[in-house]
C-alpha positions as CSV (number, residue, x, y, z in Angstrom):
1,M,77.6,108.6,189.7
2,T,74.8,110.9,189.9
3,A,75.0,114.5,191.1
4,A,72.6,113.6,193.9
5,H,74.2,110.2,195.1
6,P,76.1,107.1,193.5
7,R,73.9,104.1,192.6
8,Y,75.3,101.8,194.6
9,L,77.0,101.7,198.4
10,W,78.5,98.7,199.9
11,W,76.9,97.4,203.1
12,N,78.3,94.5,205.5
13,G,79.1,92.1,202.5
14,R,77.0,93.3,199.4
15,R,76.7,96.0,197.0
16,T,73.3,97.8,197.9
17,P,71.2,100.3,195.7
18,W,71.4,103.5,197.4
19,E,67.8,103.8,198.2
20,E,67.6,100.4,199.9
21,A,70.3,101.2,202.4
22,T,68.8,102.2,205.8
23,V,69.7,101.6,209.3
24,H,67.3,101.1,212.3
25,V,66.8,104.0,214.7
26,T,68.2,101.8,217.6
27,A,71.5,101.2,215.5
28,L,72.7,104.6,216.7
29,G,76.5,103.7,216.5
30,W,77.0,105.2,213.3
31,S,76.3,108.6,214.6
32,S,78.2,108.5,217.7
33,V,81.7,107.8,218.8
34,A,81.2,104.3,218.4
35,A,82.3,104.6,214.9
36,I,85.5,104.8,212.7
37,F,86.1,105.8,209.3
38,E,89.0,106.3,206.7
39,G,88.8,108.8,203.9
40,I,90.4,107.6,200.8
41,M,90.8,109.3,197.6
42,A,91.0,108.0,194.0
43,Y,92.1,109.8,191.2
44,W,91.0,109.9,187.4
45,N,93.7,109.9,184.7
46,D,92.5,111.3,181.6
47,D,95.0,110.0,179.4
48,E,94.8,106.5,180.6
49,E,91.1,106.5,181.2
50,E,91.8,104.8,184.7
51,L,91.2,105.5,188.2
52,Y,94.0,105.2,190.6
53,V,93.1,104.6,194.5
54,F,95.7,106.6,196.6
55,R,97.5,104.2,199.2
56,L,94.6,101.8,199.6
57,D,96.5,99.1,201.3
58,A,97.9,101.6,204.1
59,H,94.2,103.0,204.7
60,L,92.5,99.5,204.8
61,S,95.5,98.4,207.3
62,R,94.8,101.5,209.5
63,F,90.9,101.0,209.2
64,L,91.2,97.6,210.4
65,R,93.7,98.4,213.5
66,S,91.2,101.1,214.2
67,Q,88.5,98.4,214.5
68,K,90.5,96.3,216.6
69,M,91.2,99.3,219.1
70,M,87.5,100.2,219.4
71,R,86.8,96.1,220.0
72,M,84.7,95.7,217.1
73,A,84.2,92.6,215.3
74,W,86.6,91.8,212.1
75,D,84.1,90.4,209.6
76,Y,86.1,91.3,206.5
77,T,90.0,91.2,205.5
78,A,91.8,94.0,203.9
79,E,91.8,92.0,200.7
80,A,87.9,91.7,200.7
81,L,87.5,95.3,201.5
82,A,89.8,96.3,198.8
83,G,87.7,94.1,196.4
84,A,84.8,95.8,197.5
85,I,85.6,99.2,196.9
86,T,87.2,98.2,193.5
87,D,83.4,96.6,192.8
88,L,81.9,99.7,194.1
89,L,83.9,102.1,192.0
90,R,83.3,100.2,188.7
91,A,79.6,99.8,189.6
92,N,79.2,103.3,190.2
93,E,80.9,104.2,186.9
94,C,83.4,106.5,188.8
95,R,85.5,108.4,186.1
96,Q,86.4,111.4,188.0
97,D,88.3,112.0,191.1
98,T,86.5,110.0,193.9
99,Y,86.4,110.1,197.6
100,I,85.6,106.7,199.2
101,F,84.5,106.6,202.6
102,P,84.4,103.0,204.7
103,L,82.7,103.5,207.8
104,A,82.5,100.8,210.7
105,F,80.1,101.3,213.6
106,L,78.7,99.1,216.4
107,G,75.8,97.3,215.2
108,G,73.4,94.8,216.9
109,G,70.2,97.0,216.9
110,G,70.4,99.0,220.3
111,G,71.6,96.1,222.7
112,F,73.8,97.2,225.2
113,R,77.1,95.7,226.3
114,K,79.4,96.1,229.3
115,I,82.3,98.9,228.4
116,S,84.7,96.4,230.2
117,S,83.9,93.4,227.8
118,T,86.9,92.5,225.7
119,D,84.9,90.2,223.1
120,P,84.4,91.9,219.9
121,A,81.3,94.0,219.4
122,P,79.1,93.2,216.3
123,T,80.0,95.7,213.7
124,E,78.5,97.0,210.5
125,I,80.5,98.4,207.6
126,T,79.3,100.6,204.9
127,I,81.6,102.0,202.1
128,T,80.5,105.0,200.0
129,T,81.8,107.1,196.9
130,R,81.4,110.5,195.9
131,P,83.2,113.5,194.2
132,P,85.5,115.2,196.5
133,P,84.9,118.6,197.8
134,R,86.2,121.0,195.2
135,T,87.7,123.3,197.8
136,C,90.7,121.1,198.4
137,W,92.3,121.9,194.9
138,G,90.4,125.0,193.9
139,A,87.0,125.3,191.5
140,T,88.7,123.2,188.7
141,G,88.9,120.0,190.8
142,S,92.5,119.6,189.6
143,T,94.5,117.0,191.6
144,P,97.9,117.4,193.2
145,A,100.8,116.6,191.0
146,S,102.3,113.7,193.1
147,A,99.0,111.7,193.4
148,P,98.9,109.8,190.1
149,G,102.3,108.4,190.6
150,S,101.5,107.1,194.6
151,A,98.4,105.3,193.5
152,S,97.3,101.9,192.4
153,P,95.0,101.3,189.5
154,T,91.3,100.0,190.0
155,T,90.8,99.1,186.4
């Protein structure tokens, strides 16, 4: 990852160069209450030179439940999203503690639908990676001692 941003993000089923990822002005679901997200941590282990994602299955299960509660379409399984996250971490060459941010929002380019509709709404999903805020663990960026033992490797 570069200091400014990672090389790639995942958007609606494909790895996309960061600079090519744009959202139309009428697709305002991403910036409003019509969005859900998860904050997932991955921890770098210097000794094993491996990145460990903390409780990925639990995070993705909660993410998909939130989509259902918001009546968003389920276009991807937890397994597909886990694969996308693993691919993204590798493509961005993440070799440090990393924050993973999947975001689902109502898509459809500004179309309106009845609030009472029970049909799943068109949904867009992005997944981004970045270094975590260093204020969580102090200026050195050291991770909690319990994190690596509870994580699953990505490599």
